[in-house]
TIDREN-961140 format. One line per field, with one value per residue (C-alpha): z, x, y; chain; residue number from 1. Coordinates in steps of 0.25 Angstrom, whole numbers, plus 2048, in hexadecimal, padded with zeros to 3 digits. Layout:
! residues N
Z	(Z, ...)
X	(X, ...)
Y	(Y, ...)
unit	(A, ...)
pos	(NUM, ...)
***
This chain:
! residues 338
Z	(800, 7FC, 802, 7F4, 7EF, 7FA, 7FA, 7F7, 7F2, 7F4, 7FC, 801, 80D, 812, 820, 824, 833, 835, 83B, 82D, 827, 832, 831, 821, 821, 82A, 821, 814, 81A, 81F, 810, 80B, 805, 804, 80B, 80B, 816, 813, 821, 826, 836, 83E, 847, 851, 857, 84A, 848, 83B, 844, 851, 848, 842, 834, 831, 831, 826, 81C, 815, 81A, 813, 81B, 815, 816, 80D, 809, 802, 7F4, 7F0, 7FC, 7F8, 7EA, 7EF, 7F8, 7ED, 7E2, 7EA, 7F0, 7E3, 7EB, 7E4, 7EF, 7F7, 803, 807, 816, 81A, 820, 82B, 831, 83E, 83D, 849, 843, 835, 83C, 842, 837, 82A, 820, 825, 824, 816, 812, 817, 812, 805, 800, 805, 7FD, 7F0, 7F2, 7F4, 7E8, 7DF, 7E3, 7DF, 7D2, 7CF, 7D2, 7C8, 7D3, 7DB, 7D7, 7E3, 7ED, 7F9, 800, 80D, 80D, 819, 81D, 821, 812, 811, 81B, 821, 819, 81A, 813, 81C, 81B, 813, 805, 7FB, 7F2, 7FD, 7FB, 801, 80A, 815, 81D, 828, 825, 827, 81F, 814, 813, 811, 807, 7FF, 7FF, 7FB, 7EF, 7EB, 7EB, 7E2, 7D8, 7D6, 7D3, 7C9, 7C3, 7C2, 7C4, 7D0, 7D7, 7E4, 7ED, 7F9, 807, 810, 81E, 82B, 838, 839, 847, 84B, 852, 84F, 84F, 859, 858, 866, 862, 859, 860, 860, 864, 86E, 874, 876, 87C, 886, 88A, 88C, 895, 89D, 898, 892, 883, 87D, 872, 86C, 865, 86A, 866, 85B, 84F, 845, 83E, 837, 83E, 835, 83B, 836, 831, 829, 823, 81F, 819, 811, 80B, 807, 800, 7F8, 7F4, 7EF, 7E7, 7E1, 7DA, 7D1, 7D1, 7CA, 7CC, 7DB, 7D7, 7DD, 7E6, 7F4, 7FE, 80C, 816, 823, 82B, 82A, 838, 83D, 84B, 854, 85B, 869, 864, 85F, 86C, 873, 869, 86E, 87C, 87A, 873, 87F, 889, 890, 897, 896, 891, 886, 889, 87E, 87C, 871, 86D, 85E, 853, 843, 843, 839, 840, 838, 82F, 82A, 81D, 814, 80F, 805, 7F9, 7FF, 802, 7F5, 7EC, 7F2, 7F9, 807, 815, 823, 82A, 838, 840, 848, 855, 84F, 84B, 859, 860, 858, 85A, 869, 86A, 862, 86B, 878, 873, 86E, 87B, 884, 87C, 87C, 88B, 88D, 894, 88B, 88E, 88C, 88D, 881, 87A, 87C, 876, 86B)
X	(800, 806, 802, 804, 7F8, 7EF, 7F3, 7E7, 7DF, 7D0, 7CB, 7BD, 7BC, 7AF, 7AD, 7B8, 7B4, 7B5, 7C1, 7C8, 7C3, 7C9, 7D7, 7D7, 7D3, 7DE, 7E8, 7E2, 7E4, 7F2, 7F5, 7F0, 7E3, 7D7, 7CD, 7BE, 7B6, 7A8, 7A2, 794, 795, 79D, 7A5, 7AD, 7B5, 7BA, 7C9, 7C7, 7C1, 7CA, 7D7, 7D2, 7D4, 7C5, 7CA, 7D3, 7C9, 7BC, 7B0, 7A3, 797, 78F, 789, 790, 782, 780, 786, 784, 78C, 797, 797, 798, 7A4, 7AB, 7A8, 7AA, 7B7, 7BC, 7C0, 7CB, 7CB, 7C0, 7C1, 7B4, 7B3, 7A5, 79D, 795, 7A0, 79B, 797, 78D, 786, 785, 77E, 774, 772, 775, 76E, 776, 782, 77F, 77B, 788, 792, 78B, 783, 78E, 799, 791, 78E, 79C, 7A1, 796, 79A, 7A8, 7A4, 79D, 7A9, 7B5, 7BF, 7BF, 7CB, 7CC, 7C2, 7C5, 7B9, 7B9, 7B3, 7B7, 7BC, 7AD, 7A9, 7AF, 7A6, 7AA, 7B4, 7BA, 7C7, 7D0, 7D6, 7CC, 7D1, 7CB, 7C6, 7BD, 7AE, 7A7, 79C, 798, 78C, 789, 785, 792, 79A, 78F, 790, 79F, 79E, 794, 79C, 7A8, 7A1, 79B, 7A9, 7AE, 7A2, 7A6, 7B4, 7B1, 7A5, 7A8, 7B7, 7B6, 7C4, 7C0, 7C7, 7C2, 7C8, 7C5, 7CC, 7CC, 7C6, 7CB, 7D0, 7D7, 7D5, 7C8, 7BF, 7B4, 7AB, 7AE, 7A7, 7B3, 7BD, 7C9, 7C3, 7BA, 7C6, 7CF, 7C4, 7C1, 7CF, 7D0, 7C4, 7CA, 7C0, 7C1, 7BF, 7B3, 7B4, 7A6, 7AA, 7B2, 7BF, 7C3, 7BE, 7CA, 7CB, 7D4, 7D7, 7DC, 7E2, 7DA, 7E7, 7EB, 7DD, 7DE, 7EC, 7E6, 7DB, 7E4, 7ED, 7E2, 7DC, 7E9, 7EC, 7DE, 7E2, 7ED, 7E8, 7DB, 7DD, 7D9, 7CB, 7C1, 7CB, 7C9, 7D5, 7D5, 7DE, 7E2, 7EE, 7EB, 7EC, 7E1, 7DC, 7D1, 7C9, 7CF, 7DD, 7DA, 7D5, 7E1, 7EA, 7E2, 7E4, 7F3, 7F4, 7ED, 7F5, 7E8, 7E6, 7D7, 7D1, 7C6, 7B8, 7B4, 7A4, 7A3, 796, 799, 792, 791, 7A0, 7AA, 7B4, 7C0, 7C3, 7D0, 7D6, 7E1, 7E8, 7F0, 7E9, 7EC, 7FA, 7FD, 7F5, 7F6, 800, 7FC, 800, 7FB, 802, 7FF, 7FF, 7F3, 7FA, 7FF, 7F2, 7EC, 7F6, 7F2, 7E4, 7E5, 7EC, 7E1, 7D6, 7DD, 7DF, 7D1, 7CB, 7D3, 7CF, 7C0, 7C0, 7C7, 7BD, 7B7, 7BB, 7AD, 7B3, 7BC, 7B1, 7A8, 7B1, 7B8)
Y	(800, 80E, 81B, 822, 819, 81E, 82D, 836, 829, 82B, 81F, 81C, 813, 80E, 809, 812, 813, 804, 7FD, 7FA, 807, 810, 80A, 809, 818, 81C, 814, 81A, 828, 826, 821, 82E, 82A, 833, 82B, 82C, 824, 820, 81D, 81B, 81D, 827, 81E, 827, 81B, 816, 816, 81F, 82A, 827, 828, 835, 82F, 833, 841, 83F, 838, 83C, 836, 832, 82E, 823, 815, 80B, 806, 814, 813, 821, 826, 81C, 821, 830, 82D, 825, 830, 83D, 838, 831, 825, 81D, 812, 80C, 803, 7FD, 7F9, 7FE, 7F2, 7ED, 7E4, 7DF, 7D0, 7D1, 7DD, 7D6, 7CA, 7D3, 7DD, 7D6, 7DF, 7EC, 7E4, 7DF, 7ED, 7F3, 7E8, 7E3, 7EF, 7F8, 7F1, 7F1, 800, 803, 7FB, 801, 80F, 80B, 806, 813, 81B, 81D, 821, 814, 80C, 802, 7FC, 7F3, 7ED, 7E6, 7D8, 7CF, 7C1, 7BF, 7BF, 7B1, 7AB, 79E, 796, 788, 78C, 795, 79F, 7A6, 7AA, 7B4, 7A9, 7A3, 7A5, 7B1, 7AA, 7B2, 7AD, 7B7, 7C5, 7CC, 7C1, 7C2, 7D1, 7D0, 7C4, 7CC, 7D9, 7D2, 7CB, 7D9, 7DF, 7D4, 7D6, 7E5, 7E1, 7D6, 7DC, 7EB, 7EA, 7F3, 7F4, 7ED, 7E3, 7DC, 7DA, 7CE, 7D1, 7C9, 7CF, 7DD, 7E2, 7EF, 7FC, 803, 7F7, 7FB, 7EF, 7EA, 7DD, 7D9, 7D1, 7DA, 7E7, 7E0, 7D8, 7E5, 7ED, 7E2, 7E1, 7F0, 7EF, 7E3, 7DA, 7CC, 7CC, 7C5, 7BB, 7B8, 7AB, 79F, 7A7, 79C, 7A3, 7A6, 7B3, 7BC, 7C9, 7D4, 7E1, 7EE, 7F5, 7E9, 7EA, 7F9, 7F6, 7EB, 7F3, 7FE, 7F4, 7ED, 7FB, 7FF, 7F2, 7F3, 800, 7FA, 7EB, 7E9, 7D9, 7DC, 7E0, 7D7, 7CF, 7CC, 7CD, 7C6, 7CF, 7C7, 7C5, 7B7, 7B4, 7AA, 7AF, 7AA, 7B4, 7AF, 7B0, 7BF, 7C2, 7BD, 7C5, 7D2, 7CE, 7CC, 7D9, 7E0, 7D8, 7D3, 7C6, 7C6, 7BA, 7BB, 7B6, 7AC, 7AC, 7A2, 7A8, 7AC, 7A6, 7A6, 7A9, 7A3, 79A, 79C, 7A8, 7AD, 7B2, 7B0, 7BD, 7B6, 7BD, 7CB, 7C8, 7C2, 7CC, 7DA, 7D6, 7D9, 7D5, 7D9, 7E4, 7DF, 7D2, 7CE, 7D1, 7DF, 7E3, 7DF, 7E7, 7F3, 7F0, 7EF, 7FC, 803, 7FE, 801, 80F, 810, 80B, 814, 820, 81C, 81C, 829, 833, 83D, 84C, 852, 860, 85D, 857, 863, 86D, 864)
unit	(A, A, A, A, A, A, A, A, A, A, A, A, A, A, A, A, A, A, A, A, A, A, A, A, A, A, A, A, A, A, A, A, A, A, A, A, A, A, A, A, A, A, A, A, A, A, A, A, A, A, A, A, A, A, A, A, A, A, A, A, A, A, A, A, A, A, A, A, A, A, A, A, A, A, A, A, A, A, A, A, A, A, A, A, A, A, A, A, A, A, A, A, A, A, A, A, A, A, A, A, A, A, A, A, A, A, A, A, A, A, A, A, A, A, A, A, A, A, A, A, A, A, A, A, A, A, A, A, A, A, A, A, A, A, A, A, A, A, A, A, A, A, A, A, A, A, A, A, A, A, A, A, A, A, A, A, A, A, A, A, A, A, A, A, A, A, A, A, A, A, A, A, A, A, A, A, A, A, A, A, A, A, A, A, A, A, A, A, A, A, A, A, A, A, A, A, A, A, A, A, A, A, A, A, A, A, A, A, A, A, A, A, A, A, A, A, A, A, A, A, A, A, A, A, A, A, A, A, A, A, A, A, A, A, A, A, A, A, A, A, A, A, A, A, A, A, A, A, A, A, A, A, A, A, A, A, A, A, A, A, A, A, A, A, A, A, A, A, A, A, A, A, A, A, A, A, A, A, A, A, A, A, A, A, A, A, A, A, A, A, A, A, A, A, A, A, A, A, A, A, A, A, A, A, A, A, A, A, A, A, A, A, A, A, A, A, A, A, A, A, A, A, A, A, A, A, A, A, A, A, A, A, A, A, A, A, A, A)
pos	(1, 2, 3, 4, 5, 6, 7, 8, 9, 10, 11, 12, 13, 14, 15, 16, 17, 18, 19, 20, 21, 22, 23, 24, 25, 26, 27, 28, 29, 30, 31, 32, 33, 34, 35, 36, 37, 38, 39, 40, 41, 42, 43, 44, 45, 46, 47, 48, 49, 50, 51, 52, 53, 54, 55, 56, 57, 58, 59, 60, 61, 62, 63, 64, 65, 66, 67, 68, 69, 70, 71, 72, 73, 74, 75, 76, 77, 78, 79, 80, 81, 82, 83, 84, 85, 86, 87, 88, 89, 90, 91, 92, 93, 94, 95, 96, 97, 98, 99, 100, 101, 102, 103, 104, 105, 106, 107, 108, 109, 110, 111, 112, 113, 114, 115, 116, 117, 118, 119, 120, 121, 122, 123, 124, 125, 126, 127, 128, 129, 130, 131, 132, 133, 134, 135, 136, 137, 138, 139, 140, 141, 142, 143, 144, 145, 146, 147, 148, 149, 150, 151, 152, 153, 154, 155, 156, 157, 158, 159, 160, 161, 162, 163, 164, 165, 166, 167, 168, 169, 170, 171, 172, 173, 174, 175, 176, 177, 178, 179, 180, 181, 182, 183, 184, 185, 186, 187, 188, 189, 190, 191, 192, 193, 194, 195, 196, 197, 198, 199, 200, 201, 202, 203, 204, 205, 206, 207, 208, 209, 210, 211, 212, 213, 214, 215, 216, 217, 218, 219, 220, 221, 222, 223, 224, 225, 226, 227, 228, 229, 230, 231, 232, 233, 234, 235, 236, 237, 238, 239, 240, 241, 242, 243, 244, 245, 246, 247, 248, 249, 250, 251, 252, 253, 254, 255, 256, 257, 258, 259, 260, 261, 262, 263, 264, 265, 266, 267, 268, 269, 270, 271, 272, 273, 274, 275, 276, 277, 278, 279, 280, 281, 282, 283, 284, 285, 286, 287, 288, 289, 290, 291, 292, 293, 294, 295, 296, 297, 298, 299, 300, 301, 302, 303, 304, 305, 306, 307, 308, 309, 310, 311, 312, 313, 314, 315, 316, 317, 318, 319, 320, 321, 322, 323, 324, 325, 326, 327, 328, 329, 330, 331, 332, 333, 334, 335, 336, 337, 338)
***
């Protein structure tokens, strides 16, 4: 990845206030890109806001289900590169509210791609799928040629969005590629039901961390700053390599990790001797799911910047700072006259 490539390049990022979106936007700004963030909700705790990176970008407020708003954002800011991250990304919410998840993740994807198809300025599009798009597979690790066979609402939404992106590449020649990443972790994930932030917050409070499953489910855990770098590399490569259009890429540090092992890594990073509480209550979860990143390593070429332990140390440091700052008393006098 070269800074010269990104200097003054107009980039549209959807879902910029999310975990990956915040770190990706920061990285793009640092590389000199002219970033437009398409966001729906104001999230003051987001890393994008907290780091003040939001002050250095253009912001378009809109819903990903509104194609007119997307066309306006792309057209008026002459976006050259589009990175599509906006989604309803919480599995529990998808199970309770499948229609809103389908609208955001499936309709939102075709809206974004159709808006790009209508724009002469767009030269590169990276859209986020997920390892969940594969559903449950017998062959491990998952490779990009595995069928997309999600069964539950979130998984299905990602399978569908993934196929729609490939349709726009193969039918219309749209310069779009798809990412399928493992479970992101890193500073800025404020969904406390997720295992990493939930465990860190419990330890900071002196409480035993909770594991909803039996702790033996195997997953990929992928550090968010590695994800941001991977997206930028793929977007840059798409500009000069038309053969990448329509391709999907797994990104993973290829470390098979059980939930229990991950919690113990967090505890080690925090120098805590607390023992986790294993509830063994989770259901409808895939037992073993991890990715091969051989295609990305060979084709782009790509490699992760951080090991799991390095990423975890950086993550713990972020949350310890965030949680300390969150408990500082508010100076009402300063607030009143600010």
